[in-house]
C-alpha positions in Angstrom: -10.9 -40.4 -7.3 -10.9 -44.0 -6.4 -7.9 -46.3 -6.4 -7.9 -49.9 -7.6 -5.3 -52.5 -6.8 -3.7 -54.0 -9.9 -2.4 -57.5 -10.3 1.3 -56.5 -10.3 1.0 -54.8 -6.9 0.6 -51.2 -8.1 -2.2 -48.8 -7.3 -4.1 -47.4 -10.3 -6.0 -44.2 -9.9 -9.3 -43.8 -11.8 -10.0 -40.1 -12.5 -13.7 -40.6 -12.9 -16.6 -42.6 -11.5 -18.6 -44.8 -13.9 -22.2 -43.7 -13.9 -24.8 -46.4 -14.2 -28.1 -45.2 -15.6 -31.6 -46.8 -15.6 -33.4 -47.4 -18.9 -37.1 -46.8 -19.4 -37.5 -50.7 -19.5 -35.9 -50.8 -16.0 -32.6 -52.2 -17.1 -29.2 -50.7 -16.1 -26.7 -49.4 -18.6 -23.5 -47.4 -18.9 -23.8 -44.4 -21.3 -21.6 -45.1 -24.3 -23.1 -42.8 -27.0 -23.8 -39.1 -27.1 -27.5 -38.4 -26.1 -28.1 -42.0 -25.3 -31.3 -42.4 -23.2 -31.9 -46.2 -23.5 -30.0 -49.4 -22.9 -28.4 -51.2 -25.9 -31.1 -53.8 -25.8 -33.8 -51.1 -26.3 -31.7 -49.3 -28.9 -31.6 -52.5 -30.9 -35.4 -52.8 -30.9 -35.9 -49.3 -32.3 -35.8 -49.1 -36.1 
């Protein structure tokens, strides 16, 4: 767990680490959907 300092002077514990993934186009993204394998820019191109 990591701790971040908040503006009001209190520590906030984050129970998880944010995972940054690499898309097939080379861009970075945070997985926001189930079974997501591309960045949002590439998802918008697919029809």
